[in-house]
N, C-alpha and C positions, 0 to 999 in steps of 0.2 A: 472465626473463619475455620471451616472444616479442612483439616489436613489429612492427606491420604498418601500412604507409601506407594511408590511405584518402582518398577525396575529401573535401575540407574542407567541413564543414557550417556554419561560421560564420567571419566575418572577424575578424582581430585588432583589438582595440579596440572591437568591437561591443557593444551592450547588449541583453541578453536578459531577458525576464520569463518565469518558469516557475511552474507549479503543481506542487508536490511533495508527494506523499502517501507518507510512509514508513510503510507498514502493517506489521503484525506478520507478515503472510503474504507480501505482495509490495510492492515499491516501484513507484510509478507517477509518471511525470513527463510534463508536457504543456507544450509551447511552441508558438509560431506555426508552427514548421517540422516538429515531430516529436512522436510519442507513443511512450514506451518504458515497459516494465515488466519486472521480473525478481524472482525470489524473494528475500526478505529473509534470506538465509543467507550465511555466509562461513566460511572456515577458512584456516589457514596453507597457503601454496602448497607443492606437492610436485613432485618431478621426474616427468615423464611419459616413460616409457621407450620409447614407440613413438608415431609419428604426432603429435608434439607440435604442429607447425604446423597440421596438418589439424584437430586438436581445437580449437585456438585459433581457427581460422577459423570453426568452427561456433558459437563463443561469443564474438563480438567484444565487447571492452570489459569482460570478466569477470575480468581480472587487473589488480590495482592494487598499487602499492608506496608505502608511507609510512614514517614514522619507526618504526613497529612491525614492519616487515618486508614480505614479499611475501604477497599474499592471493589466493585464488580466491574468487569471489563469484557469487551467483546460480546459474544453470543449470550453469555449469562446476563449482561447488562440489558441487552435487547429484549430478552424474554421476561426478566424479573423487575425491571425498573419502569415506572411510568415515563412517558415522553418528556414531561417537564423536568425530570431529574437527570436526564441523560446529557452528558457533555460530549460534544463532537469536535474533533480536530478539523478546523476550518482553515481558510486562507490566512491573511494577515490578522493578527489579534491586536487589541489595544496596547498590549505590552508583549511584543513578540519575544523579547529576550528572556522573559520570565514565564508567562503563561504558555506561550507556544512551545518553548523548549522544555519546560517542566512537564507538559503534556506528552511531548515526544519521548522524554526520558522514561516516564512511567510506562508508556507503550513498549519501549525498547526493553525494559526490565521484564515485562510480561512475556515478550517474545523469547528472551534469553531463558527465562524460567521454563517455558514450554520446551525449548530445545534441549535443556539439560534436566528434564524432569526426573526426579528420583535422587537428586543430589541433596544431601542434608548436612546438618552439623556445621553449617557455615564454612564448608570446604571452599577452597579457592579454585576458580577456573580462569584461565587467561584467554583474552579475546582480542582479535583484530576485526574491526568492523568497517565495511565499505557501504556507503549509503548515498542518498541524493536528496536534493531539494528542487522545487520548481525553478525553472531557469531564471525567472524574474525575482526569485527570493534568494539567489546565491549570495547576496550581501550578508545574509544571516549565517553563512556557512561557518565562520569562525566561532560564533556563539554556540551553534549546534555542536561543533566538535568539542568545545570546552565543556558543554553539559554532559557529553558522553564519556569523555576521557576520565580515567581514574578508577578508584575502587568504589563499588556500589554493593550494598547489602540488598539482596533480593529475597523477599519472603512471600511466597505464594502458597496455595493449597497443595502444590505438588513438588515444591523444592524450597530449600533455604540454603543460600550460598553467598559467597563474596565473588562478584564479577570484577576482575581486574582488566579493564579495557585499556590496552597499552597503545593502540594505534587506531585512528579513525580517518578514513578517506571520504570526502564529500564531493560529489560531482553534480553537474546539472542532471536532473532526474531522468530525462530521456536517454542520456548517454549510456545508462545501464542496458537499454535495449540494443544499442549499437554494439556494445561489448559482448552481449549475448550472442551476436552473430559474427563479429569480427575476431573474437577470441574463442579458444576451445575451453572446455571445462577444466583442463589442466593449466590454463593460463598461457597457452602458446598461441602464436598467430594462426588464425584459421586461413589456410591456403585456398580454401574454396570461396572465401569472401574476396572477390576480385574488384569490387567497386571502388572508384576513386573518391567520389563525393556521395556520402551516405547521409540521408535524412531520416529522422524518426519523428513520428507524431504520436505522442503519448496522451491518450484520452482517459483522464481520471475522473474522480468523483466531483472535485471542485475546481480543477484546472485542466486546461489543454496545453501541453508543452510541445514545442518544436525545438529540435537541436540539429545542427548540421556539422558534419565532420568532413574535412577535406584532407584525405590521405593522412589521417591521424591528428589533424589540427582542428581544434574547435573554432567555429566561425561565429563570433558573437553577433554580428549584425544580421545574420540570417537565422538566429535562434531567439526564442521568446516564449511568453506565456500569456494566456488570457484566463481570467477567473470565470470560466464557464465550464460546465462538465455535466456528468450524468445527473447531478442533483437537479438541474433545470427540468429534466424530464420527470424525475421523481416527484418534484413539487407540483407539477401540473397534473400528474396522475392522482396524487394524494388529494388535490383540490377537487378533481372530478369525482372521486369516490365519496368525499365528504359532502359534496353537493347532492349526489344521488342517494346517499344512505344516511345523511344527517348525523354522521359521527366521524371522528378522526380514526384513521386506520393505522394499525401498527406498521412500522417500517418494513418488516419482513413480508407483509402482505402486499405493500406497494411495490417492493422489489420483485415479488413473484408476478405481479401483473405486468411490470415492465418486461420481464424475461419471457413470459408466456403469452401475454395478450389476453389472458383469461382471469376473471375474478369470480370466486365462488361465493355466491350470496344465498344464504339459507340452504346451503348444501347443493345448489344448482350452479352450473357454469354460466357465466355471462360474458359475451364477447366484447372485449375492450380494445381490440386490435386497432381500430380506427383512431381511438383516443391516444393509444400508445404512439402511433405514427405521427399524430399531430404534436404530441408532447416531445418527440425526438427532433422535431424540425429546428428549434433554436440551437440545440447542440450541434447538429450537422451544419447549420449556417455559420455558427461561431468558428467551428473547426476549419471550414473551407475559407472563411474570411481571413483567419490568421495565416493559413498556408499561402493564400494569394498575396497577403501583405509581405511575407518573408521570402517566398520562393517564386512569386508570380506564376507563370505557367509551368514551372518545374523543369524547364529544358536543361538546366545545368545540374540537376540532381539525378544521379544515376539510379538510385533505389530509394524508396521511402518505406520504412518499416512502421507499421501501425501496431501499437502496444497499449497496454492498460485495460482496465475493466470495461471501458466503453468503446474499445476499438471495433468490436463486431457491429456496434450500432451505427457506425459511420463509414464502414469499409466500402459498401457499394457506391455511396455517393462520392467518396474520395477517389475510388478506383475509376469512376466515370470521367473524372477530370485529370487524374494523374495515373496513367496506365502502368507506371512502374511501381505502384503501391503494392505492398505485400502484407497480409495479415499474419503476424507472428504466431507460431503454435503456442498454446497456453499463454496467451498475450498478457494476462494479468500478472504472471510471475516473471515476465521477461526482464524487467528492471532488476529484480532481486538476483536472478541468475547471472545477469551481466555484471552486477557489482561484485559477486563472488569470483567470477572469471577474472575481473580486473585486479582484485586483491591478490589472486594467485599469480597473475602476470607480474605485479610489482614484486612479489616474493621471489619469483624466478630471476628477475633482473638483479635483485640484491644478493642472490645466492653466490 
């Protein structure tokens, strides 16, 4: 693993609070000093035969070593590993308590390593972490907290430290978006947020999550998840490209087609917008179906916040049915920001 010295981002012994959203598509982490995000993928590291240091320089913090070996993570994994060697954080695994949380812990270590890049010599940093899980996976919260709590040695290409995680808060995933709007960055009540019943629709890569808050109280019966997400569109676009060009396309190209509606074949742009619209139909239908099941026509919900990496893909359709829907600014980071707001709120209450 190529190790590179960087300007130290945190002092040894310092205490940091972070909002950590380990999504099935991307990991997002927010602290007072930085915002980082990277794809939730990894694979066993391999030797790079050319320009290893240059490649590592382009993907700082994407190499980690632990008891299971050396790993490429995030964009480095996407660019350097064949699809068959990449592991992705998905929904429920065959053994959620070990495979799922072991995967999340490694991603959390990478995120922490990126946030404190430049810390070496196994210096200790103290952390409080606020995070979330899909609503229907909240039974796994205790195991997730247990995996994160305690001291962890983190060895990446940009840091080597001991992370002492003393406190972990886990909430339904979409609640982060509610806290992003109902609390201020300092952890105070946002007086501008005057809604009594607040709903959030969090459209992620592998799940769509709904959460409903009634004047600060979570309403379980009107919250839930469905294992449908942006991946349904990605899979359809990937299948169309493979059909048309007789080869499997890298994930980054599939994502570009989803985002732009254009595929560049042999250097020339090809219009795939109609296929993208067709590919998004199942995601939009699943989102509206879940909202109808939990909230019916939405008459009792004062505001509906749309968040997550897929929010923009469903906003027009959701807004046509639920006029109180609002697309959150920088929707992909809304949960992580809200987790941090909540952690600061808790700290203020205990002060």
